[in-house]
N, C-alpha and C positions, 0 to 999 in steps of 0.2 A: 622450580627455579624461576626467580624473577627475571623478566626480560624487559630491558629498558625501552622507552617509547620510540626512540629513534632506530631501534633494531627490530621492531615488530614486522613480521612478514605475514603475507596472506596465509601461508601454511600453518601459522601459529593458531589459527582459528578453525582448524580442521577437526573433524570427529567422524567416527564410523556410525552411519545411520542405516539400520536394517530397512530395506525397501518396503517391507510390509507395514511399517509404521507411517508411511506417507498416506495421508488421508485423501481419498479420491471422491468422497461424498461427505456432506455435512452430517452432524449429529441429528438425531430425530427431532430434537428441540434445540433452538439456538442457545439457550442458557443451560443445556444439558451436557455441555462439554466439561472436561476436567480442568481444574485450575491448580497450578503449582505456585504456591505463595513463597516467595524468597525474601527473607530479611537480610539485607546486604550488610548490616552492621553486626548483627548477632551471628551471621553466617549459618542460618538454619532454614529449613524448608518445611512446609506442611502441605498436605494433599487434600484438596477440596473439590466440590463441584462449582461450576462458574457462578451459579445463582447465589452462592454463599459469599460472593465478593462484597455484597452489601454489608456484611458484618465487619469488614475491614475498612470501610469508608466512614469518615467522621463528619458530623455536622460542622459546616464551615469549610469543608473541602471544596475545591473547584475541580469538576470533572470536565475535561476538554476533549471533544470528539471531532473527527474529520467528516464533514457532511458531503464530500464529493460523491457523485453518482457515476457508476460505470456506464459508459456508452456501449451500445451494441456496435462496437467499432470494427468488427470483422465482416467484410463483404466478400461474397463469392460471385464471380462473373466470368465473362469471356472477352477476349480481344475481338473487336468488331471485324477486322480484316481476315483473321485466320480462324476465329471461333475456338482458339486454344484457351483452355481453362486458366483462370488466374484468381488469386486470393489477395485481398487488400486488408491491411491493418492501419486504421487511422492513427496518426502520431500527434499532430499539432495543427490547430486551426490558425491560418494566416489572416484570412478575411472571410466574409460571408461566402460559403460554398467552396472555398479554396483551402486545401489541406495538404500538409506533408504526410505521405503515406509510405508504408513498406509494402512492396509488391512481391509476390511469390508465385511463379518464378518471374524475376524482373530483369535478368541479364540482357535480354534482347528487346526490352521495352525502350522506345525512343520518344523524343518530343513529338507530339501530334498523335500518338497512339490513342485510339478510342477504346474505352472499356464499357461493356454493357452488363448491368446487373439485372437479375430477375428474381421474382418472389411469387410464391403461391399462398402466402399467408392470408388468412381470412377468406379462403376459397376464391380469391380473386388474383388472377395473374397480372403482374405489373412489371414494367421495365423502367430502368433508370440508367442514365449515361454519365460518363465523365471523360475528360481529355487530359492527357499528360502535358503539362506546360514546360517542365524542366526536370533534370535529374542531377543530384549532387554527387560529390565524391564518395559519400558513404553508401551510395546506391539507393537513397530515398528519392521518391518522385513527388513533384508538386502537381496535384490534381485539381482541376476545376470541375465541379459537379453541375449538372443541369438542374434547373428548377430549385434555385437556392432559397427562394422565398419560403418553402416548406421543407427545408433540409432535414431538420431533426425529426419531422413526421415521416419523411421518406426513410430515414435511417432506422427509425423504430420499426418500420414495416419490413425492411429488407436486411437489416444487420443482425449479427449474432453477438452475444456476450463473448469476449475473447478470454476464455478460460486459460489458466496457466497451463503450460505444455504438459506437465505430468498428469494433470486431470484429463486433458483432452486425449492424450495417448491411451490412458487407461480406459477411456469410454468410447473409443473410436467405433463407430457403427451403431452406437446406442442413441436412442432419442430421449434425452433427458433435458428438461427445461430448468436451467439455472438462473433464469431472468430475475427471480425473486430471491433465492437463497444466496446468490452471489452479490447481493446488495445489502447494505445496512438498512435497518428499519427507519432510519432518519435521513437517508440519502436524499439530497435536494439539488445540489449544483452539478449539472451534467458536465463531464469533462475527463474522467479517468478512463484508462484502458485496463486497469486492474483494481480490485477492491482494496480499500484500507481494511485489511482482514481482521484486525483486533476488534473492530466494532461489530463484526458479524455475530458475536456472542450475546449481544444485548437484545432484549425484547422490549417492546413498548411498556409492558407491565413492570419489568425490572427497572427501567429508567424512571418510571413514575414512582415506584417505591423508594428508589434512591433519592429522588427529589423530595419526597415527603420526609425523609430522614434529616433534611437540612443541607444536603449537598447541592451546591450550585452547579447547574449543567449548562455548558455553553459550547458553541461550535465555531470552527474555522474551516477553511477549505484548502486542501492541497490536491491538485489533479495529478494522479499517479501516471507516469509516462512509461514508455517502452523500456527505459533503462532499468526498471525494476526486475526485468528478466535477465539482465546482462550479468555475467560472472565477472569477478575481479580477475584481471589478467596480469596485473603487475606482481612482481615478486615482493617488493616492499610497499607498505601501505602509503607512505608519503608520495609515491609516484602515481597513485590512482586518482583519476578525475571523475567526479560525479556528473550525472546528467542534470540539466536544469528542469525544474518543475514549477508550475505556476501556483500561487497561493493568494488567499485573501483572508484578512483578519478584520472582523467587524468592530465598530466602536464599542458595542456592548461587551463583546468578548475581551477586548483590550482593557476595558474598565474593570471587569470582574477579576481578571487575572492580576492586574496591577494592584488593585485594592487588597486582594488576598496576600500578595507578596509583602505589601506594606504592613499588613496585620499579622504576618507570621503564620498564615494558614497554608495548608498544603495545596499544591496544584498537581493534579493527577492527569497525565497524558494518556489517552487511549490510542496506542499505536506509534510506530516509529515515524509515520508521516506527520502526525500531530507534533511529535517531539521536534522534528526537524524545523517545522515552521516556528514554533515557540522560541527555540534556541537561535535560529537564524535571525529572526527579528530582534531578539535581545542583543545579539552580537553587534548589530548595526546601530542600535540605539542605546548603548551604554547600560545594558541590563534591564531596560524597560520594554514593555510590550506596547507597540504603537499600532493603531488601526491603519489599514491600507492594503494595497495589492502589490505584487511583485513576483519575482522568481528567485529560486535559490538552488545552488549546487553544493550546499554545505555537506561536508563529509565528517561525520562524528565517529571518532574512534579513540581508543586510549592513547594518551591522556586527554581529557576534555573537561573543562570547568562548566558545569551546568548552572545556568543563572535563573531558570524558571521552573523546570520540572523537578518535582519532589517524589513522584511515584510514576511507574510506567506499567501499563497493561499491554501485553503484546502476545503474539503467537510464537511458536517454535520455528526457527529459521534454518535456512540451508547452511551447510558447512561452508566456510570461507566467504560468506556473504557480507555485504556492507551493513545489513540489518543486524547480524550477529555481532559485528564490531561495535555498532551503536549501543546495543544492549550491554556488551562487555564494558564499554566506557561508563555507562550509568551505574554499573554494579560496583565500581570502585568507591570505597568508603573507609575512612579511618586508616588509610595506608594499605588496605586490602587490595590485592590484585583482582580486578573485576573479571579479567579473562579466565583466570583459574576458577573463580567462584561460579561463573556461568557454565563453563565446560563441565564442572562437577555436577551442577544442577541438571544439565542436559544428560549427563551419564545416568543420573538417578531417574530421570524421566524415561529414558530408553529402557532401563531395567524394568520399570513398571509399565512399559508399553503405552506411554502417552502417544497421542497422534500428532503428526507434524504437518507444517505448512498451512496453506490458506484455509482449508476446512478442518484443521487440527485443533488441538487443545490450546489452553492459554497459560500465560505466566504473568504473575503480578509481582513486581519488584519494587520494594520500598526500603 
């Protein structure tokens, strides 16, 4: 049954996912994941391996990837006065060495609280301190770190990659290094606290072969924030508010994408983060992609008129998530209800035991 756009509810994007299909470790090889190819016009699917995506990319296509790099944004330490354990997740940089963070437990943390972090990496014990400057109504704290001149070097030595909760819970007590596999091979601009996971499937060799085929490859940056873990709590979609995330579009990427749209060539977005930047900038600049930096809280859900993206490579997402809603919006074509098409594709993926979430398999929607 068709559901009008103004009556869509969060529950309309629900589905039953067997827990054993949630991937808690990556495939042996990055491009060794499975790929579900969905033709949104013909309403048909085909089952491939991710490396075969090259066969569905055409000379003249523009492939756009998010080059944000995941920070080792989780720090573990103690409160200086009580030596009580505390965990910190970096959220947003305000200025050099000053960050909004999420503290756990943070209920009794007050202005002036000192936190001490320690690390024994590289067989050298080190300490690093920070002070709470203020606390907001959401319970987030503003921290000023010591030794800000080498902040990212210190963070690299003492921080941990903040894995998604379902991976961390499954691995509790295990010593597994995700520093490399939870990064894309082209990650460059540090700033995310979660990986743009659609890009995890690409190898350097696969990207090289795609380029040799005549596909133009370009990059933009969107730093994934803590909101990526937050569920939709509103009943109706129109009431949900997205979190802001910072982005940057280079002149080179803006030029390549704009020229492709003028020529009638396809623009393929790798990931929902890339899609959000392309469509957010286009919405602000009358359908054009302009270079520059900014932030966006764009919420893409049915119905939505895409102005830039012609194809989407993405992972399989959580039930009732904003990511699933974005994919459903893109799946609409020729009057077809995208929500129904995507939920049917997900049902097929579950039947064939595709793997879900960050380390899971991929979907290519055209």
